[in-house]
TIVEX-677199 format. One record per residue: residue number from 1; y, z, x of N, C-alpha, C in turn. Coordinates in steps of 0.02 Angstrom, whole numbers, plus 50000, padded with zeros to 5 digits. Layout:
[NUM, [Y, Z, X], [Y, Z, X], [Y, Z, X]],
...
***
This chain:
[1, [56576, 54137, 53749], [56577, 54097, 53769], [56643, 54092, 53777]],
[2, [56658, 54053, 53874], [56679, 54058, 53897], [56741, 54029, 53883]],
[3, [56803, 54016, 53869], [56857, 53919, 53835], [56805, 53839, 53887]],
[4, [56798, 53859, 53948], [56789, 53810, 53979], [56724, 53792, 53937]],
[5, [56679, 53877, 53953], [56604, 53857, 53924], [56567, 53806, 53843]],
[6, [56634, 53822, 53816], [56613, 53826, 53760], [56656, 53756, 53768]],
[7, [56691, 53717, 53776], [56722, 53649, 53773], [56688, 53596, 53821]],
[8, [56636, 53639, 53903], [56568, 53575, 53884], [56540, 53569, 53850]],
[9, [56521, 53616, 53830], [56431, 53610, 53780], [56474, 53575, 53717]],
[10, [56541, 53593, 53702], [56561, 53524, 53663], [56570, 53470, 53682]],
[11, [56579, 53458, 53727], [56566, 53390, 53729], [56489, 53354, 53748]],
[12, [56477, 53416, 53802], [56399, 53365, 53778], [56359, 53360, 53685]],
[13, [56389, 53415, 53652], [56376, 53403, 53575], [56400, 53322, 53562]],
[14, [56480, 53315, 53580], [56479, 53240, 53576], [56449, 53163, 53589]],
[15, [56453, 53203, 53633], [56384, 53142, 53676], [56315, 53134, 53646]],
[16, [56292, 53189, 53625], [56210, 53191, 53598], [56247, 53150, 53526]],
[17, [56291, 53180, 53493], [56308, 53154, 53441], [56313, 53070, 53425]],
[18, [56351, 53039, 53460], [56395, 52975, 53458], [56341, 52950, 53522]],
[19, [56275, 52946, 53575], [56245, 52906, 53585], [56160, 52938, 53554]],
[20, [56147, 52861, 53602], [56068, 52895, 53598], [56041, 52939, 53684]],
[21, [56101, 52927, 53735], [56083, 52960, 53811], [56065, 53001, 53809]],
[22, [56029, 53035, 53817], [56030, 53135, 53828], [56081, 53180, 53884]],
[23, [56088, 53223, 53853], [56128, 53249, 53902], [56094, 53297, 53949]],
[24, [56132, 53306, 54011], [56095, 53304, 54095], [56088, 53400, 54068]],
[25, [56112, 53420, 54024], [56111, 53497, 54025], [56093, 53504, 53940]],
[26, [56064, 53572, 53924], [56060, 53613, 53875], [56098, 53633, 53823]],
[27, [56092, 53591, 53787], [56177, 53609, 53716], [56154, 53670, 53667]],
[28, [56206, 53689, 53672], [56212, 53726, 53606], [56240, 53694, 53523]],
[29, [56156, 53712, 53489], [56186, 53667, 53421], [56227, 53711, 53375]],
[30, [56253, 53703, 53335], [56295, 53725, 53288], [56325, 53688, 53224]],
[31, [56341, 53674, 53184], [56378, 53634, 53129], [56467, 53628, 53151]],
[32, [56485, 53719, 53153], [56577, 53715, 53169], [56560, 53662, 53238]],
[33, [56527, 53713, 53293], [56519, 53673, 53360], [56503, 53611, 53376]],
[34, [56489, 53587, 53309], [56472, 53483, 53322], [56532, 53477, 53293]],
[35, [56584, 53515, 53269], [56644, 53507, 53218], [56684, 53504, 53236]],
[36, [56732, 53564, 53280], [56749, 53562, 53341], [56743, 53494, 53405]],
[37, [56681, 53494, 53415], [56681, 53424, 53462], [56688, 53365, 53456]],
[38, [56728, 53348, 53379], [56749, 53295, 53379], [56835, 53277, 53431]],
[39, [56849, 53328, 53456], [56901, 53297, 53491], [56886, 53284, 53560]],
[40, [56798, 53277, 53579], [56775, 53227, 53618], [56752, 53166, 53597]],
[41, [56752, 53167, 53518], [56739, 53073, 53529], [56792, 53024, 53561]],
[42, [56844, 53025, 53596], [56879, 52974, 53632], [56843, 52989, 53700]],
[43, [56860, 53041, 53718], [56824, 53086, 53817], [56742, 53024, 53811]],
[44, [56746, 53035, 53743], [56637, 53023, 53750], [56645, 52923, 53738]],
[45, [56718, 52892, 53707], [56736, 52837, 53705], [56731, 52803, 53789]],
[46, [56801, 52857, 53800], [56790, 52829, 53861], [56744, 52829, 53896]],
[47, [56707, 52874, 53921], [56633, 52841, 53977], [56593, 52777, 53960]],
[48, [56591, 52782, 53877], [56542, 52727, 53871], [56546, 52668, 53866]],
[49, [56644, 52660, 53846], [56690, 52594, 53903], [56676, 52600, 53979]],
[50, [56680, 52634, 54021], [56659, 52622, 54077], [56618, 52602, 54098]],
[51, [56552, 52621, 54063], [56498, 52630, 54040], [56484, 52508, 54020]],
[52, [56494, 52510, 53967], [56483, 52476, 53964], [56534, 52408, 54011]],
[53, [56618, 52427, 54043], [56638, 52355, 54057], [56612, 52356, 54157]],
[54, [56584, 52396, 54162], [56518, 52422, 54227], [56447, 52362, 54189]],
[55, [56443, 52340, 54162], [56390, 52318, 54143], [56404, 52248, 54134]],
[56, [56473, 52259, 54097], [56501, 52176, 54068], [56490, 52143, 54149]],
[57, [56522, 52188, 54204], [56538, 52158, 54292], [56503, 52164, 54322]],
[58, [56424, 52160, 54305], [56391, 52146, 54337], [56324, 52087, 54334]],
[59, [56351, 52100, 54256], [56305, 52044, 54204], [56354, 51984, 54248]],
[60, [56414, 51984, 54240], [56478, 51926, 54254], [56434, 51915, 54335]],
[61, [56442, 51972, 54379], [56420, 51929, 54442], [56363, 51916, 54437]],
[62, [56308, 51964, 54414], [56229, 51906, 54391], [56213, 51848, 54372]],
[63, [56255, 51837, 54318], [56242, 51771, 54286], [56320, 51722, 54278]],
[64, [56398, 51735, 54325], [56441, 51680, 54313], [56443, 51655, 54266]],
[65, [56454, 51675, 54205], [56441, 51661, 54132], [56488, 51707, 54100]],
[66, [56559, 51728, 54071], [56598, 51775, 54048], [56556, 51778, 53961]],
[67, [56550, 51705, 53925], [56499, 51749, 53887], [56451, 51760, 53859]],
[68, [56404, 51752, 53934], [56338, 51799, 53928], [56356, 51848, 53924]],
[69, [56426, 51891, 54006], [56448, 51954, 54025], [56476, 52004, 53964]],
[70, [56490, 51939, 53937], [56494, 52004, 53844], [56450, 52013, 53811]],
[71, [56432, 51967, 53833], [56391, 51981, 53760], [56323, 52011, 53805]],
[72, [56295, 52034, 53879], [56273, 52092, 53899], [56309, 52134, 53881]],
[73, [56337, 52175, 53876], [56409, 52230, 53887], [56390, 52256, 53834]],
[74, [56400, 52190, 53763], [56407, 52220, 53684], [56332, 52256, 53685]],
[75, [56246, 52217, 53686], [56201, 52223, 53698], [56225, 52283, 53736]],
[76, [56220, 52304, 53780], [56228, 52362, 53800], [56263, 52406, 53773]],
[77, [56317, 52421, 53747], [56339, 52454, 53714], [56304, 52471, 53650]],
[78, [56256, 52424, 53608], [56255, 52433, 53536], [56203, 52483, 53560]],
[79, [56128, 52489, 53618], [56099, 52534, 53649], [56116, 52592, 53658]],
[80, [56173, 52585, 53700], [56169, 52674, 53744], [56227, 52719, 53671]],
[81, [56230, 52656, 53608], [56259, 52710, 53540], [56200, 52704, 53465]],
[82, [56131, 52689, 53529], [56097, 52666, 53441], [56121, 52634, 53373]],
[83, [56166, 52592, 53386], [56198, 52557, 53320], [56248, 52591, 53293]],
[84, [56262, 52634, 53301], [56288, 52712, 53247], [56355, 52692, 53225]],
[85, [56402, 52664, 53264], [56467, 52610, 53220], [56431, 52551, 53171]],
[86, [56386, 52508, 53233], [56366, 52462, 53176], [56370, 52478, 53114]],
[87, [56303, 52521, 53109], [56260, 52567, 53054], [56304, 52563, 52977]],
[88, [56326, 52600, 53018], [56437, 52619, 52981], [56452, 52580, 52949]],
[89, [56481, 52509, 52984], [56492, 52458, 52978], [56482, 52414, 52927]],
[90, [56403, 52413, 52933], [56332, 52395, 52866], [56318, 52403, 52816]],
[91, [56351, 52479, 52810], [56373, 52522, 52749], [56417, 52516, 52695]],
[92, [56483, 52519, 52731], [56527, 52487, 52725], [56544, 52456, 52681]],
[93, [56512, 52379, 52718], [56534, 52331, 52675], [56511, 52293, 52649]],
[94, [56419, 52323, 52625], [56358, 52324, 52577], [56396, 52363, 52530]],
[95, [56470, 52435, 52540], [56460, 52433, 52471], [56519, 52413, 52437]],
[96, [56526, 52338, 52449], [56564, 52327, 52447], [56522, 52284, 52364]],
[97, [56489, 52300, 52334], [56458, 52280, 52295], [56428, 52311, 52253]],
[98, [56465, 52390, 52239], [56469, 52457, 52219], [56516, 52404, 52148]],
[99, [56519, 52453, 52100], [56571, 52443, 52053], [56607, 52495, 52020]],
[100, [56583, 52553, 52051], [56662, 52604, 52059], [56620, 52651, 52125]],
[101, [56661, 52709, 52127], [56645, 52747, 52160], [56570, 52781, 52173]],
[102, [56562, 52812, 52114], [56472, 52834, 52153], [56480, 52753, 52149]],
[103, [56452, 52711, 52131], [56381, 52687, 52164], [56383, 52646, 52213]],
[104, [56458, 52649, 52230], [56464, 52618, 52318], [56451, 52678, 52361]],
[105, [56460, 52723, 52344], [56417, 52789, 52381], [56366, 52797, 52380]],
[106, [56318, 52785, 52328], [56267, 52764, 52367], [56203, 52737, 52397]],
[107, [56257, 52659, 52380], [56271, 52586, 52413], [56257, 52606, 52487]],
[108, [56328, 52653, 52471], [56310, 52693, 52563], [56252, 52735, 52589]],
[109, [56204, 52752, 52563], [56177, 52825, 52602], [56112, 52760, 52575]],
[110, [56089, 52712, 52558], [56058, 52674, 52511], [56008, 52649, 52634]],
[111, [55972, 52655, 52654], [55955, 52616, 52685], [55944, 52561, 52708]],
[112, [55936, 52524, 52653], [55938, 52460, 52665], [55952, 52433, 52669]],
[113, [55974, 52364, 52709], [56012, 52324, 52702], [56058, 52228, 52665]],
[114, [56121, 52256, 52630], [56135, 52186, 52602], [56165, 52145, 52661]],
[115, [56146, 52079, 52565], [56192, 52033, 52602], [56300, 52064, 52640]],
[116, [56329, 52091, 52635], [56391, 52109, 52606], [56388, 52146, 52679]],
[117, [56317, 52197, 52693], [56318, 52223, 52770], [56321, 52178, 52822]],
[118, [56246, 52106, 52833], [56258, 52074, 52855], [56291, 52034, 52892]],
[119, [56325, 51982, 52837], [56388, 51976, 52823], [56451, 52035, 52885]],
[120, [56473, 52089, 52866], [56503, 52127, 52932], [56485, 52126, 52981]],
[121, [56427, 52122, 52986], [56401, 52160, 53042], [56384, 52063, 53083]],
[122, [56380, 52001, 53063], [56402, 51962, 53109], [56488, 51923, 53115]],
[123, [56521, 51955, 53077], [56579, 51949, 53057], [56610, 51967, 53130]],
[124, [56590, 52026, 53128], [56612, 52105, 53197], [56600, 52093, 53244]],
[125, [56530, 52059, 53264], [56493, 52043, 53299], [56547, 51980, 53364]],
[126, [56556, 51942, 53307], [56574, 51836, 53335], [56646, 51856, 53362]],
[127, [56695, 51904, 53296], [56730, 51937, 53306], [56752, 51974, 53391]],
[128, [56733, 51995, 53414], [56724, 52040, 53445], [56716, 51984, 53507]],
[129, [56657, 51958, 53529], [56655, 51906, 53579], [56675, 51893, 53557]],
[130, [56716, 51829, 53523], [56777, 51759, 53545], [56854, 51802, 53564]],
[131, [56849, 51855, 53548], [56922, 51920, 53594], [56908, 51927, 53644]],
[132, [56841, 51920, 53650], [56842, 51970, 53732], [56839, 51900, 53786]],
[133, [56821, 51819, 53761], [56783, 51800, 53807], [56870, 51749, 53804]],
[134, [56935, 51758, 53738], [56973, 51720, 53753], [57026, 51746, 53793]],
[135, [57027, 51827, 53835], [57042, 51863, 53865], [57047, 51857, 53955]],
[136, [57092, 51864, 53985], [57092, 51836, 54047], [57032, 51868, 54078]],
[137, [56997, 51863, 54125], [56937, 51879, 54164], [56938, 51942, 54172]],
[138, [56980, 51966, 54208], [57012, 52041, 54226], [57056, 52078, 54201]],
[139, [57059, 52041, 54131], [57079, 52102, 54090], [57003, 52114, 54032]],
[140, [56957, 52109, 54071], [56919, 52122, 53982], [56891, 52179, 54012]],
[141, [56866, 52193, 54056], [56867, 52254, 54060], [56883, 52343, 54044]],
[142, [56986, 52302, 54089], [57017, 52381, 54044], [56996, 52374, 53962]],
[143, [57002, 52322, 53932], [57003, 52330, 53858], [56930, 52351, 53850]],
[144, [56881, 52343, 53879], [56820, 52372, 53839], [56837, 52446, 53864]],
[145, [56850, 52444, 53883], [56851, 52541, 53923], [56920, 52585, 53849]],
[146, [56976, 52533, 53839], [57031, 52555, 53799], [57008, 52552, 53694]],
[147, [56959, 52496, 53713], [56953, 52503, 53644], [56900, 52564, 53631]],
[148, [56846, 52561, 53656], [56799, 52610, 53642], [56835, 52666, 53651]],
[149, [56876, 52679, 53689], [56910, 52779, 53694], [56968, 52749, 53599]],
[150, [57001, 52714, 53599], [57066, 52716, 53559], [57005, 52705, 53478]],
[151, [56947, 52690, 53459], [56924, 52654, 53425], [56894, 52736, 53382]],
[152, [56859, 52759, 53429], [56876, 52857, 53408], [56910, 52907, 53419]],
[153, [56967, 52874, 53447], [57045, 52903, 53446], [57048, 52919, 53343]],
[154, [57050, 52833, 53330], [57093, 52812, 53281], [57015, 52841, 53215]],
[155, [56962, 52871, 53208], [56906, 52889, 53184], [56931, 52971, 53197]],
[156, [56932, 52984, 53241], [56962, 53071, 53227], [57016, 53072, 53195]],
[157, [57097, 53032, 53195], [57140, 53055, 53170], [57130, 53041, 53091]],
[158, [57080, 53012, 53084], [57073, 53017, 52978], [57067, 53099, 52976]],
[159, [57017, 53142, 53015], [57020, 53198, 53000], [57065, 53255, 52991]],
[160, [57151, 53186, 53004], [57182, 53247, 53031], [57243, 53277, 52953]],
[161, [57203, 53216, 52909], [57254, 53250, 52841], [57176, 53188, 52781]],
[162, [57120, 53193, 52807], [57082, 53165, 52746], [57004, 53202, 52738]],
[163, [57008, 53219, 52699], [56932, 53246, 52662], [56885, 53195, 52699]],
[164, [56802, 53214, 52688], [56752, 53190, 52666], [56757, 53153, 52615]],
[165, [56742, 53116, 52608], [56717, 53087, 52529], [56685, 53128, 52466]],
[166, [56600, 53124, 52543], [56547, 53172, 52494], [56581, 53261, 52468]],
[167, [56539, 53272, 52441], [56518, 53373, 52435], [56460, 53388, 52516]],
[168, [56406, 53335, 52525], [56324, 53355, 52546], [56337, 53259, 52587]],
[169, [56331, 53295, 52654], [56305, 53230, 52702], [56281, 53232, 52764]],
[170, [56260, 53188, 52787], [56252, 53198, 52866], [56298, 53199, 52912]],
[171, [56379, 53180, 52903], [56404, 53167, 52929], [56470, 53259, 52909]],
[172, [56425, 53289, 52820], [56465, 53350, 52817], [56501, 53387, 52871]],
[173, [56484, 53396, 52944], [56496, 53439, 52972], [56559, 53444, 53020]],
[174, [56571, 53345, 53004], [56637, 53317, 53035], [56675, 53327, 52987]],
[175, [56683, 53335, 52913], [56703, 53332, 52901], [56773, 53362, 52872]],
[176, [56787, 53437, 52921], [56842, 53468, 52914], [56901, 53431, 52936]],
[177, [56983, 53480, 52919], [57010, 53455, 52953], [57022, 53472, 53017]],
[178, [57053, 53434, 53059], [57071, 53426, 53135], [57152, 53464, 53130]],
[179, [57161, 53526, 53185], [57228, 53536, 53199], [57267, 53495, 53272]],
[180, [57295, 53493, 53238], [57369, 53449, 53287], [57340, 53465, 53366]],
[181, [57337, 53524, 53404], [57291, 53556, 53461], [57244, 53522, 53474]],
[182, [57192, 53501, 53424], [57152, 53488, 53437], [57136, 53397, 53428]],
[183, [57167, 53361, 53414], [57205, 53304, 53423], [57235, 53292, 53479]],
[184, [57286, 53338, 53492], [57301, 53312, 53558], [57266, 53311, 53645]],
[185, [57193, 53368, 53614], [57145, 53365, 53681], [57093, 53280, 53674]],
[186, [57112, 53279, 53612], [57060, 53186, 53606], [57094, 53152, 53609]],
[187, [57200, 53128, 53608], [57247, 53090, 53614], [57223, 53109, 53694]],
[188, [57193, 53118, 53735], [57202, 53111, 53817], [57184, 53057, 53844]],
[189, [57139, 53043, 53839], [57097, 52978, 53864], [57101, 52939, 53846]],
[190, [57159, 52919, 53778], [57214, 52849, 53759], [57235, 52832, 53815]],
[191, [57283, 52894, 53837], [57332, 52886, 53871], [57285, 52864, 53934]],
[192, [57252, 52904, 53971], [57210, 52877, 54027], [57179, 52809, 54049]],
[193, [57176, 52776, 53970], [57129, 52699, 53982], [57167, 52650, 53955]],
***
């Protein structure tokens, strides 16, 4: 496959992994392709940030309330991603109840939501809303775009020098090392946002 076609496919692999929105093209899936697609996670974040910022602006025009507009864009973001990141945060918070590494890992793979997970989600959502509404209205859209991009860059940066904690797992294809040239590609949207 030509380099541009490979990159195009990897972007849409990243899109289908991080969102619940279908790709407008047929995607050729492979574990190695999904691993390489991680360099496009911030690019997907940039697009999601633009979509959420547009939802915010539209809701602000429709309802005339910054609070309502921030909450509507937050709901849109959760719907766009299928609560992918919120689920991960809840699993992580629930793991605080574990006594050792093995019990924490077991808790993180349990599909049930515990007290720590609920409290973590509520705290994170309240903090996100509070921080956004505390900004001047004109800054909210760029902050939404920037945070959606940089948060995914931060996640990708962990692949530079960290190994996946488990031998098996649903994210295992993403758990290999990332090389600096791929990370540089991942960093471009942070500069654009």
